[in-house]
C-alpha positions in Angstrom: 197.5 169.1 180.6 196.4 168.1 177.0 193.0 169.3 177.8 194.5 172.7 179.1 196.4 173.1 175.8 193.2 172.4 173.7 191.4 175.1 175.8 194.2 177.5 175.4 194.2 176.9 171.5 190.6 177.2 171.4 190.6 180.7 173.1 193.5 181.8 170.8 191.4 180.7 167.7 188.5 182.6 168.9 190.5 185.8 169.5 192.1 185.4 166.2 195.7 185.2 167.5 196.4 181.9 165.8 195.8 183.7 162.5 198.6 186.1 163.2 200.9 183.3 163.7 200.2 181.7 160.5 200.2 185.1 158.8 203.9 185.5 160.0 204.7 182.0 158.6 203.2 182.8 155.2 205.2 186.0 155.0 208.4 184.3 155.7 207.5 181.6 153.1 206.8 184.5 150.6 210.3 186.0 151.3 211.9 182.6 150.6 210.0 182.2 147.4 211.0 185.6 146.2 214.7 184.8 146.9 214.3 181.6 145.1 212.9 183.4 142.0 215.8 185.9 142.0 218.3 182.9 142.2 216.5 181.1 139.2 216.6 184.2 137.1 220.2 184.9 137.9 220.9 181.3 137.0 219.2 181.6 133.6 221.3 184.9 132.7 224.6 183.1 133.7 223.5 180.0 131.4 222.9 182.5 128.6 226.1 184.2 129.0 227.9 180.8 129.3 226.4 179.6 126.1 227.3 182.7 124.3 230.9 182.6 125.4 231.1 178.9 124.3 229.8 179.9 120.8 232.5 182.6 120.5 235.2 180.3 121.8 234.3 177.6 119.2 234.2 180.2 116.3 237.7 181.5 117.7 238.9 177.9 117.7 237.8 177.4 114.0 239.4 180.7 113.1 242.9 179.7 114.3 244.9 178.4 111.7 246.9 175.2 112.0 250.5 175.4 111.0 251.4 173.8 107.5 252.7 170.3 107.8 256.4 170.0 107.1 257.2 167.8 104.1 259.5 164.9 104.8 263.0 165.2 103.3 263.3 163.2 99.9 265.9 160.5 100.1 265.7 158.8 96.7 265.5 160.1 93.1 262.2 158.3 92.6 260.6 160.0 95.5 262.0 163.2 94.4 260.5 162.7 90.9 257.0 161.8 92.5 257.0 164.8 94.9 257.8 167.2 92.0 254.9 165.6 89.9 252.3 166.0 92.6 253.4 169.6 93.2 253.0 170.3 89.5 249.7 168.7 89.6 248.5 170.8 92.6 249.7 174.0 91.0 248.1 173.2 87.8 244.8 172.5 89.6 244.9 175.9 91.4 245.4 177.6 88.2 242.6 175.8 86.5 240.4 176.7 89.2 241.2 180.4 89.1 240.5 180.3 85.4 237.0 178.8 86.1 236.2 181.6 88.6 
């Protein structure tokens, strides 16, 4: 049986039919390789779009202003005095900064 298969393979090899079978396999492999390349290209474009969207998202997140912090209610006269002093200092610093510019 094995010798019969060897003889048949030898005859097919001589006729060149075994070459046709391998050519078909190579053609299938080429098709698969083409699809793999297309998928890789698509993947790269998706990655580029994804990074661009993430950058835009980060800039938008930075641009969104946070609401101002609410100042706590003043309960004593001493606390009221110190808060007024700090407000006055801040105002004075802003005015000084504007004069410099």
